[in-house]
N, C-alpha and C positions, 0 to 999 in steps of 0.2 A: 492715336497714341496719346497717353497722358503727358501733358506738358510739365516737365520738371523745371524748377528754377535753380535748385542746388541739391546736391546729395553729399552729406557728410560722409567721408570715406574712412578716415582714421585719425588718430592722434598719438602723440608720443611725448613722454616726459623724461628728460635727462636730468636726474637728480644731481649728478656730479657737477654739471654746468648750470644748474638752476634754469633750464630751458624747457619750454613747452611749445610743441609744434602741432598744428591742426591742418589737415588736408581736406579740401572740399572740391567736388566736381561741380562746376557752375555752367549755366546756360544763359545766353543772352541773344538778342537779335543779330549780333555780329558773329555768333558761333560759340561753341563750347570752349571751356578753359579750365585749368586746374588752378586753385588758389591755395598756396601754403602760407599760413600765418605763423610766424615765429615770435614768441614772447620770451624775453629774458630781462632780468633786472638791470643789467648794464652797469658794472662797477668800474669799468676802465674808460679812459678818455676816448678810445676808438669805438666804443659800443654805444649804439643809439637805442637800445631797448628792444631789439628785434627788427622785424620787417615783414613785408609781404612780397611773395614771389608769384607772379602770374605767368602761366605757360599756356599759350593758345594751342588748341587741339584741332586736327582736321574735322570738318563737319561730319564725316562718316567714321570717326574714330572707333565707334562701337561695332562696326561690321565684323562678324565672326568672333567677337570677343566673348569670353566668359570671365567671371571674377578672377579665376586662376590666371588666365592669360593676360588680363588687364593688369593684375598685380605685379607681374614680372617686370614692368617698366620702373618700379619703385624700389627704393632701398629696403633692406630688411626690417628697418624700424617700423614701416607701414605695411609691409607685404601681407602678413597673416591677417590683420584686421580687414584689409581690402578683400582678401579671399573669402572671408566669412561675412561680408557685408550683405545683408538680406535686401536692403533697398537698392543697392547697385545690381545685385543678381536679378531682381524683378525688372529693373530698367533695361538691362541688357537682354533679358529674355523677350521683353515686349518689343524693344527696338529691332531685334533680329528676327522677330516673327515666330519665336519659339513659344510654345504653350506648355504649361505644367499639366500633367495628367493626374 
């Protein structure tokens, strides 16, 4: 199987709150994880300009998954992009032993 380091999954821009979020599926020697980077200008005292959220995944998170089923774990702001992500689809097909005809 081709070794991936990261697959960009989706992004979202919230114009009302001047916020931009990017979601990436990452792989490391310690296992797979999701990385959500949130960028915001931060005009209030309690705002630090965004942040990064890391969510560890089980090593076999891909088993039986398709882009459609994988996308269901995310909010609507990311879901459609994940469903249509060709790089994710190729990874899931390869990881699950499915071949394109």
